PyMOL Python script that loads the backbone (N, CA, C, O; Angstrom):
from pymol import cmd

cmd.read_pdbstr("""\
ATOM      1  N   MET A   1       0.850  -1.181   0.015  1.00  0.00           N
ATOM      2  CA  MET A   1       0.007   0.005  -0.012  1.00  0.00           C
ATOM      3  C   MET A   1       0.915   1.259   0.008  1.00  0.00           C
ATOM      4  O   MET A   1       1.817   1.389   0.835  1.00  0.00           O
ATOM      5  N   THR A   2       0.637   2.145  -0.917  1.00  0.00           N
ATOM      6  CA  THR A   2       1.453   3.329  -1.026  1.00  0.00           C
ATOM      7  C   THR A   2       0.923   4.392  -0.074  1.00  0.00           C
ATOM      8  O   THR A   2      -0.125   4.218   0.546  1.00  0.00           O
ATOM      9  N   THR A   3       1.655   5.491   0.035  1.00  0.00           N
ATOM     10  CA  THR A   3       1.214   6.574   0.927  1.00  0.00           C
ATOM     11  C   THR A   3       0.061   7.367   0.380  1.00  0.00           C
ATOM     12  O   THR A   3      -0.587   8.099   1.128  1.00  0.00           O
ATOM     13  N   THR A   4      -0.225   7.246  -0.920  1.00  0.00           N
ATOM     14  CA  THR A   4      -1.373   7.999  -1.473  1.00  0.00           C
ATOM     15  C   THR A   4      -2.677   7.384  -1.155  1.00  0.00           C
ATOM     16  O   THR A   4      -3.694   8.078  -1.140  1.00  0.00           O
ATOM     17  N   GLN A   5      -2.704   6.070  -0.890  1.00  0.00           N
ATOM     18  CA  GLN A   5      -3.951   5.386  -0.553  1.00  0.00           C
ATOM     19  C   GLN A   5      -4.610   5.940   0.673  1.00  0.00           C
ATOM     20  O   GLN A   5      -5.802   6.241   0.618  1.00  0.00           O
ATOM     21  N   PRO A   6      -3.909   6.098   1.797  1.00  0.00           N
ATOM     22  CA  PRO A   6      -4.549   6.690   2.963  1.00  0.00           C
ATOM     23  C   PRO A   6      -4.999   8.123   2.740  1.00  0.00           C
ATOM     24  O   PRO A   6      -6.031   8.534   3.272  1.00  0.00           O
ATOM     25  N   LEU A   7      -4.247   8.891   1.966  1.00  0.00           N
ATOM     26  CA  LEU A   7      -4.642  10.240   1.680  1.00  0.00           C
ATOM     27  C   LEU A   7      -5.914  10.286   0.859  1.00  0.00           C
ATOM     28  O   LEU A   7      -6.772  11.136   1.096  1.00  0.00           O
ATOM     29  N   LYS A   8      -6.047   9.404  -0.084  1.00  0.00           N
ATOM     30  CA  LYS A   8      -7.282   9.332  -0.864  1.00  0.00           C
ATOM     31  C   LYS A   8      -8.468   8.964   0.023  1.00  0.00           C
ATOM     32  O   LYS A   8      -9.537   9.561  -0.104  1.00  0.00           O
ATOM     33  N   ALA A   9      -8.299   8.009   0.902  1.00  0.00           N
ATOM     34  CA  ALA A   9      -9.351   7.587   1.822  1.00  0.00           C
ATOM     35  C   ALA A   9      -9.759   8.758   2.706  1.00  0.00           C
ATOM     36  O   ALA A   9     -10.951   9.016   2.873  1.00  0.00           O
ATOM     37  N   VAL A  10      -8.779   9.476   3.280  1.00  0.00           N
ATOM     38  CA  VAL A  10      -9.100  10.619   4.133  1.00  0.00           C
ATOM     39  C   VAL A  10      -9.832  11.696   3.359  1.00  0.00           C
ATOM     40  O   VAL A  10     -10.790  12.288   3.856  1.00  0.00           O
ATOM     41  N   PHE A  11      -9.378  11.949   2.136  1.00  0.00           N
ATOM     42  CA  PHE A  11     -10.039  12.983   1.283  1.00  0.00           C
ATOM     43  C   PHE A  11     -11.520  12.616   1.129  1.00  0.00           C
ATOM     44  O   PHE A  11     -12.398  13.429   1.422  1.00  0.00           O
ATOM     45  N   TRP A  12     -11.789  11.401   0.673  1.00  0.00           N
ATOM     46  CA  TRP A  12     -13.210  11.016   0.415  1.00  0.00           C
ATOM     47  C   TRP A  12     -14.041  11.003   1.670  1.00  0.00           C
ATOM     48  O   TRP A  12     -15.220  11.355   1.634  1.00  0.00           O
ATOM     49  N   LEU A  13     -13.442  10.596   2.804  1.00  0.00           N
ATOM     50  CA  LEU A  13     -14.186  10.566   4.067  1.00  0.00           C
ATOM     51  C   LEU A  13     -14.540  12.002   4.481  1.00  0.00           C
ATOM     52  O   LEU A  13     -15.662  12.284   4.900  1.00  0.00           O
ATOM     53  N   VAL A  14     -13.563  12.892   4.353  1.00  0.00           N
ATOM     54  CA  VAL A  14     -13.794  14.302   4.738  1.00  0.00           C
ATOM     55  C   VAL A  14     -14.834  14.916   3.791  1.00  0.00           C
ATOM     56  O   VAL A  14     -15.713  15.653   4.237  1.00  0.00           O
ATOM     57  N   LEU A  15     -14.742  14.618   2.497  1.00  0.00           N
ATOM     58  CA  LEU A  15     -15.738  15.155   1.531  1.00  0.00           C
ATOM     59  C   LEU A  15     -17.136  14.630   1.860  1.00  0.00           C
ATOM     60  O   LEU A  15     -18.089  15.408   1.880  1.00  0.00           O
ATOM     61  N   LEU A  16     -17.276  13.348   2.115  1.00  0.00           N
ATOM     62  CA  LEU A  16     -18.594  12.807   2.445  1.00  0.00           C
ATOM     63  C   LEU A  16     -19.109  13.376   3.762  1.00  0.00           C
ATOM     64  O   LEU A  16     -20.302  13.655   3.886  1.00  0.00           O
ATOM     65  N   ALA A  17     -18.239  13.551   4.740  1.00  0.00           N
ATOM     66  CA  ALA A  17     -18.661  14.150   6.007  1.00  0.00           C
ATOM     67  C   ALA A  17     -19.149  15.570   5.801  1.00  0.00           C
ATOM     68  O   ALA A  17     -20.157  15.975   6.380  1.00  0.00           O
ATOM     69  N   PHE A  18     -18.433  16.334   4.971  1.00  0.00           N
ATOM     70  CA  PHE A  18     -18.829  17.711   4.728  1.00  0.00           C
ATOM     71  C   PHE A  18     -20.210  17.757   4.001  1.00  0.00           C
ATOM     72  O   PHE A  18     -21.077  18.563   4.342  1.00  0.00           O
ATOM     73  N   LEU A  19     -20.374  16.898   3.029  1.00  0.00           N
ATOM     74  CA  LEU A  19     -21.647  16.886   2.295  1.00  0.00           C
ATOM     75  C   LEU A  19     -22.786  16.479   3.197  1.00  0.00           C
ATOM     76  O   LEU A  19     -23.878  17.037   3.097  1.00  0.00           O
ATOM     77  N   ALA A  20     -22.560  15.524   4.073  1.00  0.00           N
ATOM     78  CA  ALA A  20     -23.608  15.115   5.038  1.00  0.00           C
ATOM     79  C   ALA A  20     -23.915  16.237   5.975  1.00  0.00           C
ATOM     80  O   ALA A  20     -25.086  16.497   6.251  1.00  0.00           O
ATOM     81  N   TRP A  21     -22.895  16.930   6.490  1.00  0.00           N
ATOM     82  CA  TRP A  21     -23.145  18.072   7.398  1.00  0.00           C
ATOM     83  C   TRP A  21     -23.899  19.172   6.699  1.00  0.00           C
ATOM     84  O   TRP A  21     -24.835  19.737   7.264  1.00  0.00           O
ATOM     85  N   ASP A  22     -23.506  19.493   5.462  1.00  0.00           N
ATOM     86  CA  ASP A  22     -24.177  20.548   4.695  1.00  0.00           C
ATOM     87  C   ASP A  22     -25.630  20.211   4.446  1.00  0.00           C
ATOM     88  O   ASP A  22     -26.502  21.069   4.574  1.00  0.00           O
ATOM     89  N   PHE A  23     -25.892  18.978   4.094  1.00  0.00           N
ATOM     90  CA  PHE A  23     -27.258  18.567   3.847  1.00  0.00           C
ATOM     91  C   PHE A  23     -28.113  18.663   5.127  1.00  0.00           C
ATOM     92  O   PHE A  23     -29.269  19.082   5.061  1.00  0.00           O
ATOM     93  N   LEU A  24     -27.573  18.289   6.251  1.00  0.00           N
ATOM     94  CA  LEU A  24     -28.317  18.337   7.504  1.00  0.00           C
ATOM     95  C   LEU A  24     -28.438  19.734   8.061  1.00  0.00           C
ATOM     96  O   LEU A  24     -29.442  20.048   8.700  1.00  0.00           O
ATOM     97  N   ALA A  25     -27.448  20.591   7.842  1.00  0.00           N
ATOM     98  CA  ALA A  25     -27.449  21.929   8.431  1.00  0.00           C
ATOM     99  C   ALA A  25     -28.147  22.975   7.596  1.00  0.00           C
ATOM    100  O   ALA A  25     -28.491  24.038   8.113  1.00  0.00           O
ATOM    101  N   SER A  26     -28.369  22.710   6.319  1.00  0.00           N
ATOM    102  CA  SER A  26     -28.940  23.719   5.429  1.00  0.00           C
ATOM    103  C   SER A  26     -30.465  23.671   5.430  1.00  0.00           C
ATOM    104  O   SER A  26     -31.062  22.624   5.682  1.00  0.00           O
ATOM    105  N   ALA A  27     -31.079  24.796   5.152  1.00  0.00           N
ATOM    106  CA  ALA A  27     -32.533  24.839   4.988  1.00  0.00           C
ATOM    107  C   ALA A  27     -32.888  24.126   3.675  1.00  0.00           C
ATOM    108  O   ALA A  27     -32.112  24.162   2.720  1.00  0.00           O
ATOM    109  N   PRO A  28     -34.030  23.493   3.630  1.00  0.00           N
ATOM    110  CA  PRO A  28     -34.434  22.822   2.395  1.00  0.00           C
ATOM    111  C   PRO A  28     -34.635  23.820   1.251  1.00  0.00           C
ATOM    112  O   PRO A  28     -35.076  24.950   1.459  1.00  0.00           O
ATOM    113  N   VAL A  29     -34.304  23.377   0.057  1.00  0.00           N
ATOM    114  CA  VAL A  29     -34.428  24.234  -1.144  1.00  0.00           C
ATOM    115  C   VAL A  29     -35.838  24.120  -1.669  1.00  0.00           C
ATOM    116  O   VAL A  29     -36.345  23.021  -1.892  1.00  0.00           O
ATOM    117  N   ASP A  30     -36.472  25.272  -1.868  1.00  0.00           N
ATOM    118  CA  ASP A  30     -37.806  25.334  -2.481  1.00  0.00           C
ATOM    119  C   ASP A  30     -37.629  25.437  -3.984  1.00  0.00           C
ATOM    120  O   ASP A  30     -37.360  26.516  -4.511  1.00  0.00           O
ATOM    121  N   LEU A  31     -37.778  24.317  -4.674  1.00  0.00           N
ATOM    122  CA  LEU A  31     -37.537  24.308  -6.127  1.00  0.00           C
ATOM    123  C   LEU A  31     -38.539  25.160  -6.891  1.00  0.00           C
ATOM    124  O   LEU A  31     -38.224  25.646  -7.978  1.00  0.00           O
ATOM    125  N   ARG A  32     -39.726  25.352  -6.356  1.00  0.00           N
ATOM    126  CA  ARG A  32     -40.739  26.142  -7.025  1.00  0.00           C
ATOM    127  C   ARG A  32     -40.449  27.643  -6.946  1.00  0.00           C
ATOM    128  O   ARG A  32     -41.006  28.431  -7.710  1.00  0.00           O
ATOM    129  N   ASN A  33     -39.566  28.031  -6.008  1.00  0.00           N
ATOM    130  CA  ASN A  33     -39.271  29.434  -5.808  1.00  0.00           C
ATOM    131  C   ASN A  33     -37.947  29.813  -6.459  1.00  0.00           C
ATOM    132  O   ASN A  33     -37.573  30.985  -6.413  1.00  0.00           O
ATOM    133  N   GLU A  34     -37.226  28.879  -7.060  1.00  0.00           N
ATOM    134  CA  GLU A  34     -35.948  29.130  -7.660  1.00  0.00           C
ATOM    135  C   GLU A  34     -36.104  29.869  -8.986  1.00  0.00           C
ATOM    136  O   GLU A  34     -37.062  29.609  -9.714  1.00  0.00           O
ATOM    137  N   PRO A  35     -35.187  30.788  -9.322  1.00  0.00           N
ATOM    138  CA  PRO A  35     -35.268  31.457 -10.624  1.00  0.00           C
ATOM    139  C   PRO A  35     -34.949  30.493 -11.739  1.00  0.00           C
ATOM    140  O   PRO A  35     -34.200  29.541 -11.521  1.00  0.00           O
ATOM    141  N   PRO A  36     -35.482  30.699 -12.920  1.00  0.00           N
ATOM    142  CA  PRO A  36     -35.174  29.766 -14.025  1.00  0.00           C
ATOM    143  C   PRO A  36     -33.710  29.861 -14.432  1.00  0.00           C
ATOM    144  O   PRO A  36     -33.082  30.914 -14.323  1.00  0.00           O
ATOM    145  N   LEU A  37     -33.181  28.733 -14.906  1.00  0.00           N
ATOM    146  CA  LEU A  37     -31.767  28.757 -15.348  1.00  0.00           C
ATOM    147  C   LEU A  37     -31.608  29.571 -16.606  1.00  0.00           C
ATOM    148  O   LEU A  37     -30.633  30.309 -16.745  1.00  0.00           O
ATOM    149  N   VAL A  38     -32.546  29.453 -17.529  1.00  0.00           N
ATOM    150  CA  VAL A  38     -32.458  30.218 -18.748  1.00  0.00           C
ATOM    151  C   VAL A  38     -33.829  30.890 -18.931  1.00  0.00           C
ATOM    152  O   VAL A  38     -34.856  30.225 -19.068  1.00  0.00           O
ATOM    153  N   ALA A  39     -33.808  32.235 -18.929  1.00  0.00           N
ATOM    154  CA  ALA A  39     -35.032  32.993 -19.011  1.00  0.00           C
ATOM    155  C   ALA A  39     -35.076  33.771 -20.317  1.00  0.00           C
ATOM    156  O   ALA A  39     -35.763  34.789 -20.403  1.00  0.00           O
ATOM    157  N   ALA A  40     -34.356  33.312 -21.334  1.00  0.00           N
ATOM    158  CA  ALA A  40     -34.274  34.062 -22.606  1.00  0.00           C
ATOM    159  C   ALA A  40     -35.619  34.072 -23.292  1.00  0.00           C
ATOM    160  O   ALA A  40     -36.174  33.017 -23.599  1.00  0.00           O
ATOM    161  N   GLY A  41     -36.137  35.235 -23.530  1.00  0.00           N
ATOM    162  CA  GLY A  41     -37.385  35.390 -24.271  1.00  0.00           C
ATOM    163  C   GLY A  41     -38.621  35.112 -23.474  1.00  0.00           C
ATOM    164  O   GLY A  41     -39.713  35.110 -24.043  1.00  0.00           O
ATOM    165  N   SER A  42     -38.515  34.879 -22.198  1.00  0.00           N
ATOM    166  CA  SER A  42     -39.692  34.537 -21.387  1.00  0.00           C
ATOM    167  C   SER A  42     -40.400  35.802 -20.858  1.00  0.00           C
ATOM    168  O   SER A  42     -41.535  35.734 -20.385  1.00  0.00           O
ATOM    169  N   GLY A  43     -39.716  36.950 -20.945  1.00  0.00           N
ATOM    170  CA  GLY A  43     -40.275  38.168 -20.395  1.00  0.00           C
ATOM    171  C   GLY A  43     -40.009  38.318 -18.912  1.00  0.00           C
ATOM    172  O   GLY A  43     -40.369  39.330 -18.311  1.00  0.00           O
ATOM    173  N   LYS A  44     -39.394  37.336 -18.333  1.00  0.00           N
ATOM    174  CA  LYS A  44     -39.078  37.378 -16.910  1.00  0.00           C
ATOM    175  C   LYS A  44     -37.707  37.992 -16.708  1.00  0.00           C
ATOM    176  O   LYS A  44     -36.758  37.619 -17.397  1.00  0.00           O
ATOM    177  N   ALA A  45     -37.584  38.920 -15.781  1.00  0.00           N
ATOM    178  CA  ALA A  45     -36.311  39.551 -15.517  1.00  0.00           C
ATOM    179  C   ALA A  45     -35.325  38.565 -14.914  1.00  0.00           C
ATOM    180  O   ALA A  45     -35.726  37.687 -14.151  1.00  0.00           O
ATOM    181  N   THR A  46     -34.057  38.690 -15.235  1.00  0.00           N
ATOM    182  CA  THR A  46     -33.063  37.811 -14.663  1.00  0.00           C
ATOM    183  C   THR A  46     -32.784  38.233 -13.243  1.00  0.00           C
ATOM    184  O   THR A  46     -32.940  39.401 -12.887  1.00  0.00           O
ATOM    185  N   SER A  47     -32.378  37.293 -12.445  1.00  0.00           N
ATOM    186  CA  SER A  47     -31.982  37.585 -11.060  1.00  0.00           C
ATOM    187  C   SER A  47     -30.820  36.661 -10.730  1.00  0.00           C
ATOM    188  O   SER A  47     -30.625  35.627 -11.368  1.00  0.00           O
ATOM    189  N   GLY A  48     -30.092  37.036  -9.770  1.00  0.00           N
ATOM    190  CA  GLY A  48     -28.981  36.188  -9.352  1.00  0.00           C
ATOM    191  C   GLY A  48     -27.785  36.990  -8.958  1.00  0.00           C
ATOM    192  O   GLY A  48     -27.912  38.019  -8.295  1.00  0.00           O
ATOM    193  N   GLY A  49     -26.646  36.547  -9.346  1.00  0.00           N
ATOM    194  CA  GLY A  49     -25.391  37.160  -8.978  1.00  0.00           C
ATOM    195  C   GLY A  49     -25.143  38.482  -9.671  1.00  0.00           C
ATOM    196  O   GLY A  49     -25.952  38.929 -10.484  1.00  0.00           O
ATOM    197  N   HIS A  50     -24.011  39.113  -9.345  1.00  0.00           N
ATOM    198  CA  HIS A  50     -23.668  40.409  -9.876  1.00  0.00           C
ATOM    199  C   HIS A  50     -23.507  40.413 -11.387  1.00  0.00           C
ATOM    200  O   HIS A  50     -23.675  41.450 -12.028  1.00  0.00           O
ATOM    201  N   CYS A  51     -23.182  39.256 -11.959  1.00  0.00           N
ATOM    202  CA  CYS A  51     -22.960  39.206 -13.401  1.00  0.00           C
ATOM    203  C   CYS A  51     -24.243  39.277 -14.202  1.00  0.00           C
ATOM    204  O   CYS A  51     -24.203  39.537 -15.404  1.00  0.00           O
ATOM    205  N   SER A  52     -25.380  39.051 -13.565  1.00  0.00           N
ATOM    206  CA  SER A  52     -26.663  39.098 -14.302  1.00  0.00           C
ATOM    207  C   SER A  52     -27.417  40.397 -14.102  1.00  0.00           C
ATOM    208  O   SER A  52     -28.497  40.590 -14.659  1.00  0.00           O
ATOM    209  N   MET A  53     -26.825  41.318 -13.278  1.00  0.00           N
ATOM    210  CA  MET A  53     -27.487  42.586 -13.065  1.00  0.00           C
ATOM    211  C   MET A  53     -27.288  43.557 -14.209  1.00  0.00           C
ATOM    212  O   MET A  53     -26.226  43.587 -14.830  1.00  0.00           O
ATOM    213  N   ALA A  54     -28.311  44.351 -14.488  1.00  0.00           N
ATOM    214  CA  ALA A  54     -28.147  45.332 -15.531  1.00  0.00           C
ATOM    215  C   ALA A  54     -27.244  46.459 -15.087  1.00  0.00           C
ATOM    216  O   ALA A  54     -27.232  46.820 -13.910  1.00  0.00           O
ATOM    217  N   LYS A  55     -26.498  47.011 -15.999  1.00  0.00           N
ATOM    218  CA  LYS A  55     -25.585  48.094 -15.625  1.00  0.00           C
ATOM    219  C   LYS A  55     -26.191  49.439 -15.889  1.00  0.00           C
ATOM    220  O   LYS A  55     -25.559  50.463 -15.632  1.00  0.00           O
TER     221      LYS A  55
END
""", "prot")
cmd.dss("prot")
cmd.show_as("cartoon", "prot")
cmd.util.cbc("prot")
cmd.orient("prot")
């Protein structure tokens, strides 16, 4: 067994632990209230991060 095997195992365990914690600690996502991914031509204003704001 090489030294990279334990590091890989630790990485995946930490990643899975983080994802489990995030899932349990976060508020549930309301999919019906989320903005559309692509709103081109729908007449609906875009919302989101700074890159989608009008200048």
